[in-house]
Every structure is written in C-alpha cells, then in structure tokens.
N, C-alpha and C positions, 0 to 999 in steps of 0.2 A: 461515415454517422454511427455511433455507437449503438448495437443493439442490446435491449434488456430483457434475458429471461425471466420469465413473470414465474416459473416452475422453480429458480432457484430461494426465491424472497424467503422462503421459510426456514431452508437453511439458512442462510445469510443471517438471518434473525438468530438463532440457535446461536451461530457463529459469533455475533457482537456480546450475547448474554453470556459467554465461556471465552471469553477470550484468555490468549496464554499471558504469562506475566510482562513478558518483554512487549504486548501488543498495549496492554494497559499503562505499563510506563510511556511508552511512547504518545497513546492515546491522550494520555492527562496532558502533554506537554505540545499537542497542535490543537487539540481541538479549539473550539471557541475564537477561532482564527487569530490565535496567538502571533501564526508565523506569516510575517510583513498583513495579516490584514485576510488571507486565503483560508477557504472555507474546505477541510478536510470531509471526509465521509469514510465509516470504516466497515468493514466487512461489506464492499458494494461489488452485487453480481453487473458485471460487465462480458454478455455474451455466454459464451457457457460457465466461463467462469467466474470466482468469488474473489477479489482482491481485499490486503488488509486494510490498505487507505487509498484513495484516489481523492484528488483535488481536478475538481472539472475545467475551474477558470483556469489552469497553469497547466491542463493535461497531464497530470504524472499521477501514477503508480508506484508505494513504496509499498514493497515487500521484506518482511521480516522471515528470515530462512533458518529453521532449526534445522537438525541433525538429517532429517528424512529428504531436507533438499539436497543432499550432498552422496547419495547414490546415485548410480548410474542413473535408475527410471527416476531420482528427481532433479537429476538435470537434466533428464529427455524433454520431463512435462514442464519445466520451467523454461527451456529453450524454443518448445510450440508458442507458449503461452506469452513470452516475452514480443517473438513473432506476430505473434497475432495484434497485442499491445500495439507495437509499429507498427501494422499495417492499417490501422483505424488512428492513427498519428498520438497515440499516448508513448510517455516515455516511461520505462519502469528503473526507478533506483532501489535496489537491492542491498541486504544491512544483514548482517547475521544477526542471531536473536542477541547473541552475547555481546555484540556491539553495542547494544542497549543498557545493559547491565553495566559495562565496563567502561563504556566511553558518552554515554548518553547525548554531552555538548559537543561530540564530535560528528556525529550522528544528526542532531541540531542544528548545525552548522552547516552541513551537507545538503540537509533538504531546504533551507534558506538561499546557500547559495544557486539553488537548482531552479528556484521560483524568481520569475520579473520580480521588479520595483514592486513597491507594497500597492496593496490593493485599496489600504481605508484611508 
C-alpha cells in the first residue's frame, strides 16, 4: 500500500508551480494521457518523498536528475528513495535533466517501452 503524507501537500503544490525547465518540457509530452493512454501526475507525494512524475496505473515513477543527484549525498538519498519505491511495488526510471534537452525522443521512447500496452 502506498502511503500519502498530507504534510507534503503544500510543498508538492509549490514544486508544481515552480517546475524546472526539464520537468516542464517532459510534462508537456506526457500529460493528458499522451503516452499509451496513461495518466501521469507531477510532483506527487508518496510517503515522505515527492516524486517528479507518477503513473499509478503502471506503477512507475519518473525522476529527472539534476547535478545535485550526482554528489555522494544525492546518490545516497536516491538509493534510499528507490529502495522504498521498490518496496511498495513501484518502478523508478531515472533520466538526467540534460537528456530531456538533448534527446527528448529517446526519453519518451524509454517511457513508452516501460509502460504496458495501451490503456486507451
């Protein structure tokens, strides 16, 4: 069962209003069931984490990693987050933020391949 932490509601709302450029670009391509008919949510609170994008029907979390994720502390935090997501039955797909700018089609292809057949 996936736990929702209501204390993160305002933080998630603030993050949705202040998305990074890479988040904004990816969101424009996955929102409104554009990928195989699957609904994605952005800046979704799951337990004590806020994930970048979440597709409950497919059990997938998408994370866009900026430079802070490549420090020792960032890697350790990501490992803990990924382990928790796996424990509750979610699959995490990570992309570098730069991948969205440099290869959005490749990012979308990877997402497409990760989703079960069409929901539409």
